[in-house]
N, C-alpha and C positions, 0 to 999 in steps of 0.2 A: 243671850247675845254675847259673843266673844269680844273682848276689849282689844283693840289694836294698840300695841305699845309703840309709841313714837320714841325713837332714839336717834342718836347722831349717825347711825348707819342706815336707817330707813328713810329719813328726811333727805331730800335731794335738792340740788341746785342745778338749774339749766342755764348755760351760757350760750349766747348767740353772738358770734363774731362775724362781721361782714365788711366787705370792701365793694361798694357799689359805685358804678360810674355816675358822674355828675356833669358831663360835658354839655349835654343839651337840656333844654327846659323840661322835656319829657322825662329824662333820666333823673333830674333833680326832683321832679314831682314824685316819681316812683320811689326814690330813696326816702324822701320825707314821709310819704304814705306808709312805707314799711316801718320806719321808726315810730310813727304815730300808732300804728296797729300793734306793735310790740308793747308800747306803753299801755294801751287799752287792755291788753291781756295780762297786765300786772308786772311787766318787766320794768326794771329800773336801769337807767343808763349808768354804767360803771366808768366807761370811757366813751368817746364819741362813737366808735364803731363796735363797742362791746356792751351788751345788755345782759342782765342776769335776773333770774326769777327763782324764788323759793317754791318748792313743791313738797307737800306733806308726805308724799309717797311716790313709789315708782310708777304706780298707775296714774297719778296726777301728772307726773313728768311725761308719760306717754301722751296724755291728752294735749299738753301744751306743745310738745314736739310736733304733733300732728297739726296743730293750729299754725305753728310757724311755717311748716311745709306748705300749708294752704295759702299763705300770703306772700310767698316768694316773688320778688320782682322778676321781670323777664330777663334781666342780665345782671351780672355781678357774681361775687363769690360769697357764699354764706356757709359757716361752719357751726355745728352744734356740739356742745360738750356737756356731759352730765357728770356731776361729782356728788359724793355723799356730804352730809353736813359736817362730818368729821374732817374730810379732806378740805372742805371750804374753810373750816375753822383754822386749818394749818396754813392758810394763805398769808403771805406777808405783803403788806401794802406800805408804801412810803410816799409821803407828801412833803413838799418843801420847795424852797426857792432853788432855781437853777443859777448857779454862779457863772457869771460871764468869764471869759478868759482874761486873766490878768496880764497886763503888759510885763513881759520879763525885763527887768532892769539889768542892763549889762553891767558886769563888774569889771573894773579895770585894775589890772595888777600894776603896781608901781615898783619899778626897780630903781635903786639908787646907786 
């Protein structure tokens, strides 16, 4: 049996980006169901409308891509993006506090 070598170029990450309508009760239910089904398939929420899943191979990525296509809600925008583990490792993430706007103190020039 041949051994499959896993490396940072073979391992894949699948991103699901979506913008789903939530104006009606049915739309909210469809959006919640879509997110729940993504999580059941092993996706993790990266941001509210961005989910990501690790796939051990391109073949695994194709399986999960097909599953996402099978659970698409009737309306909204969904995008899929696949990247290698190497590309994923180059991602830069920043977390921190958002500073509010500071009141600009006016400076008065005194002439004498």
